[in-house]
KEFIPA-877089 format. One record per residue: residue in three letters; y, x, z of N, C-alpha, C in turn. Coordinates in steps of 0.02 Angstrom, whole numbers, plus 50000, padded with zeros to 5 digits. Each point is the difference from the previous one (the first is absolute). Layout:
<sites>
ALAYXZYXZYXZ ...
</sites>
This chain:
<sites>
UNK505944874449187499754991650015499904997750059 UNK500015003850042500024998250047499224996050048 UNK499475004049959499225000049970499825002150073 UNK499894998450055499845002350097499415006449978 UNK499545000449968499475004749975500305007949979 UNK500464996549952500435007549972500614999550050 UNK500135000550018500355001950067499715000850052 UNK499585000250013499665001950068499665007849947 UNK499694999249945499885008249980500565001349984 UNK500655000749979500485003749983500335002750082 UNK499944997050060500264999650070499775006550001 UNK498974999450027499465004749997500245006649954 UNK500095000249931500145004549967500875004450020 UNK500284993750014500715003850027500035004150062 UNK499544995050028499935003950076499715009150000 UNK499604999849962499645007349996500515002449951 UNK500454999449952500535003149982500455003750047 UNK500314990950045500705004050032499565004950076 UNK499315001150007499925003650063499745007749971 UNK499845000949927500015005149983500825003049989 UNK500494999149976500694999049975500465001150068 UNK499575001650062500394998150066500364994250020 UNK499874996049983500584994750007499474994350039 UNK499825002050057499574997550045500174993150054 UNK500704997149995500104995950024499894993249945 UNK500255000449929499844996849953499234999949986 UNK499655005050007499225000049995499714994850041 UNK500025001450065499774993150036500234992550014 UNK500675001649953500034991650009499774996049930 UNK499885005549965499684996949955499265000449956 UNK499825001450065499255001550018499714991650048 UNK500435000750036499844993950050500144993849940 UNK500505001949969499914992649960499495001149963 UNK499665003749973499405000949955499444995850048 UNK500105004150042499224996450039500164990150017 UNK500594998950017500024993150013499964998249949 UNK500195001849942499744994349923499265002149999 UNK499755003149973499495001250006499464995650042 UNK500285001850067499574994750048499904991349998 UNK500804999549979500144992649959499694998049947 UNK499925005549958499524997549933499205003450020 UNK499844999850059499225001050017499665006249960 UNK500455004249970499805004249938499855006150077 UNK499605001950017499675005750035499905006550005 UNK499775001349927499975007649956500885002250015 UNK500334994549979500695004950006500414999950060 UNK499944995450045499955001150098499915002550014 UNK499165003749983499745007250033500545005749968 UNK500224999049937500285006649963500695001850029 UNK500144994750013500794999050040500045001650068 UNK499435000050055500095001150062499715006749999 UNK499505001549938500115009150003500555002149988 UNK500304999649954500555001949999500685001250043 UNK499964994050046500444999450035499505004050073 UNK499475000050016499935005050040500115007349998 UNK499845001049932500215007049989500835000850018 UNK500294996450005500655000849980500335000850101 UNK499524995950032500184998050057499855004250040 UNK499315006549982499665004750002500265007050004 UNK500535000549954500425003949970500625001250041 UNK500064993550030500574998250059499895003850053 UNK499585000650017499775002450065499744994250029 UNK499954990749999499804996350029499484999249972 UNK499445005150040499354999549984499584994250033 UNK500034994850076499734996250002500344993249966 UNK500524998549979500224993949962499705001549932 UNK499955008549976499765000649936499144997750002 UNK499645003350031499524996750013499844994649988 UNK500104994150048499994993850024500084995949932 UNK500575003249934499944997449943499435001849969 UNK499765006350003499285001049962499374997750000 UNK500084998450071499384993950032500224995049968 UNK500514997449997499914991949962499785001549928 UNK500175004249979500115001449925499245000249985 UNK499495005650045499334998149991499804994150024 UNK499944995950060499964992149972500104996649947 UNK500524999549982500034999049902499765001149980 UNK499985006150021499595005849919499084997749980 UNK499634996050057499744997150014499694994849948 UNK500424996749981499994993749969500244999349925 UNK500375007049988500425001249945499365001949934 UNK500154998349942499855000149944499775009249983 UNK500465000550027499835009049983499955003750059 UNK499524995850054499915003950084499765009649998 UNK499684999549934499995009650026500535002949968 UNK500644998749966500455005949976500414997750039 UNK500134993850050500394998250043499635002950060 UNK499675000950024499785002550064499875006050001 UNK499725003149977500175008049946500475004850037 UNK500514994549936501025001150036499984999250049 UNK499874993750054500165001650073499835003850059 UNK499125002749961499735002850039500505007150012 UNK500025003349938500695006949969500404998450069 UNK500474995049989500744998250036499705002850076 UNK499714995250026499615000850058499695007550016 UNK499835004049953499635009050033500605002950026 UNK500504997749942500735005150005500544995950052 UNK499994994450025500224998650057499555004150046 UNK499404996450025499935003150066499745008249988 UNK500185004649952500125007950019500394999750009 UNK500854997749981500675001850026499914995250091 UNK499574996750026500024997650043499255004150050 UNK500055005549979499475004450012499405000950037 UNK499734990549958499515000150038499334999249928 UNK499775005750038499565001649930499394996549998 UNK499734998250053499394995249986500254993149967 UNK500364998050010500014992549957500175001349944 UNK500315007649967500075001149924499385000849978 UNK499765004250039499165002349977499664991249969 UNK500314996450051499564992549983500314998949924 UNK500584999750011500434996249939499805003049943 UNK499985009749990499814999749930499275000049981 UNK499694999450060499234998850006499864993949940 UNK500304995950036500134991249958500145001949939 UNK500815002149995500184999749925499585004949956 UNK499575006350017499475002149942499514995349997 UNK499764997150039499334996850005500244994049942 UNK500484997550009500454993249949499885004549926 UNK500245004849990500085002049941499495003749971 UNK499435001750045499345002149968499684996149976 UNK500094993950031499564993049979500214995249963 UNK500645002149973500524993849934500215002149976 UNK499815007649993500235003849920500875002350039 UNK499915007749963500405003149993500854997349964 UNK500694999250042500464999750002500575005649975 UNK500235002849973500545003149992500525000550061 UNK500274993349989500624997750045499565000950063 UNK499694996950063499485001350044499995007150030 UNK499865002349932499715008450044500855003649995 UNK500384998549969500775001550009500125000450074 UNK499904994050003500014999350079499525003750060 UNK499394998849991499245001350030500135010150000 UNK499955002449953499945004549980500455009050074 UNK500544995849999500515002050034499985001650077 UNK499974993550013499884997950085499265003450008 UNK499284999749944499495004450036500275006350003 UNK500365003649973500185006249975500145002950069 UNK500654996450029500305001650068499734996550065 UNK499524996149988499474999050049499715004950034 UNK499735003049937499105005350013500505006150030 UNK500605001549966500515005750023500094999550083 UNK500144992049995500195000550098499345001050003 UNK499404997049994499425001350038499715008049989 UNK500425003749936499745007250018499384999849947 UNK499574993849983499785002949967500295002749922 UNK500075005050000500415002249890499435000449942 UNK499485001150035499644999349936499904994149976 UNK499894992350045500094995449973500724996049973 UNK500575004050028500614999049973500295005049962 UNK499425002149974499955004349918499654996049954 UNK499504997050011499734997249975500474992849969 UNK500404997850045500294992749965500745003949978 UNK500125005050015500535001949966499685002249921 UNK499695001949998499865001349923499754996649965 UNK499804992750024499724992949957500934998149993 UNK500425000550035500645000250016500175002149920 UNK499925003950001500405005149954499594999549936 UNK499485000650004499714995849929500244994349975 UNK499944993650037500364995249990500734999749952 UNK500385006550043500815000549985499615001549927 UNK499715006249997499955003149931499974992649924 UNK499624996850029499764996949961500314993749972 UNK500364997750048500614993849989500705001249998 UNK500095007350004500565003149978500704996350020 UNK499854998150055500754995550024500285004350026 UNK500545000750001500705006550045499884996250090 UNK499924993950012499774998550059499395002650032 UNK499464998449962499425002950025499915007850016 UNK500375003649950500235006349999500255004550062 UNK500494995749985500265001950103499524998050053 UNK499694995050005499814997250053499245008349998 UNK500035001549946499285002649991500365007250038 UNK500535005849991500525003050006500075000550078 UNK500114994250013500204997350063499335002350073 UNK499454998149959499514999150047499525007549985 UNK500045002749957499755008349987500695003450061 UNK500495000149987500515003050052499654997250088 UNK500224993950009499415000250063499625002750027 UNK499375000949957499445004150011499965004949989 UNK500395004949955500195006750004500425003550061 UNK500484994350017500205002050083499824999350060 UNK499244996249997499474999950040499675006449995 UNK499915001749932499545007250003500405007050001 UNK500714997150029500335004550027500255004749904 UNK500044996949969500195005249952500544995749984 UNK500585002050009500554998250007500465001449924 UNK499845005049963500235001549935499934992049960 UNK499294998849999499794996349959500334993650025 UNK499994999150056500304993150025500644996149986 UNK500395008350011500694998249990500094999149906 UNK499615003249968500114999449929499964992749996 UNK499384995450008499524995149994500524996250031 UNK500424999150047500444994150034500575002949948 UNK500435003349978500454999549968499924999849924 UNK499505000549992499874995849927499974990450013 UNK499645000650062499824991749999500754996150025 UNK500475004050038500624999750007500324995649963 UNK500015005349928500524999249958499744994449945 UNK499495000250018499594993649940500244994150049 UNK499894999450061500154992950031500765001549982 UNK500495001250014500665000649964500154996849945 UNK499695001949963500054998649920499834995149992 UNK499524997250030499564992350010500644995650028 UNK500495000450048500334999450037499624998050083 UNK499395001249998499835001250079500175005050029 UNK500534995550053500425005550051499574999850069 UNK499484996250015499564999050050499545004750001 UNK499505000949945499595005450005500545006649998 UNK500365001149944500435005150006500335003850059 UNK500254994850040499855000250085499595002650012 UNK499364998550017499405002550019499895007949989 UNK500055000449946499665007449988500735004749978 UNK500535000350028500585002950028499885002550072 UNK499734992050061500015001450062499215003950007 UNK499635002049959499335002050010500025008349967 UNK500584999949967500245009549954500255001350076 UNK500314997550029500625001250045499385002150070 UNK499454995050006499555003050045499675007249975 UNK499754999649954499615005249960500495008250005 UNK500724997349992500175006250031500245002850050 UNK499904996050057499975001150049499505004450026 UNK499424996749980499185004450022500225006649965 UNK500224999249924499965008949977500385003950020 UNK500704997750015500485003250038500045008949967 UNK499964998049939500635005449958500525000650006 UNK500235005349978500715002449996500374993449982 UNK500514998050016500144993349952499974993450018 UNK499385001050054499424992950002500484995150021 UNK500115001450071500424995350037500494999149984 UNK500475001149977500434998649953500174996449941 UNK499444999349968499964996149924499594993550045 UNK499585000250044499464996350036500614993250024 UNK500405003050035500664996850034500294995349968 UNK500175000549946500324997649941499524996749963 UNK499254999949995499434993149973500004995450045 UNK499945003450083499954994250045500414994049996 UNK500755002950012500654996749997500154995949946 UNK499595002549918499994997149953499644992749997 UNK499505001550025499414996149995500094994650055 UNK500294999950085500064998450038500754994949961 UNK500465003949980500554992549983499684997749949 UNK499724998849933499474995549959499754994850049 UNK499595002650045499664995050048500284994450025 UNK500525004350030500574995450048500304996049953 UNK500255002149934500304995749963499534994449978 UNK499475001149981499374994749980499814996150043 UNK499925001850067499834994250040500764994750051 UNK500515002849988500444995749981500214993249973 UNK499515001749933500164995549933500115001549944 
</sites>
């Protein structure tokens, strides 16, 4: 019917789906349209969520500085949003992941702390935690604080078990694989990443499936058992092909 608010909502949702499906050029276009429409409507919550999703997409593409600028804009918008706490928690989770990819661990610590504090003050939200917990696991592994990483990993696994979502279960297995690799438990790590990759593929999430493949290749190179070098090369090539295709459009 051409109702601007409905169009903005649909475009924001479509952007998330297109991103997951690997249609990144289309995802960026509809998310930018969603941001524009929400801004014209003065709907801060919708605009903040659309900016968070756009920042996540740009981060995945490797456009880290541009993504941070978008996410920082999202924080400014979220401060006046009705759903301020939810919007800010999601944004801080995405900013943590962005700074992790930039190897800026101090900034990642800062944004994770803000996200966790926001969540604690305003109640636990399953969707927000789906973003916060995996970032927390990765950051504490990067900091070599494995007991803290274990605690967040268990929280993610408990939540995944509670909600029973395939996406949550895949994220939990991916996080457990990352932690097991850091603990040099290569067999468990490979098993977890394989399960996560299969679940991500089943849900059409090629980006996360490719990240699992790349992680598996790295683990095999470290383990260096008979046949590992050959399999690692195949997994690394497949992962790079998927990521290159996604980044190009």
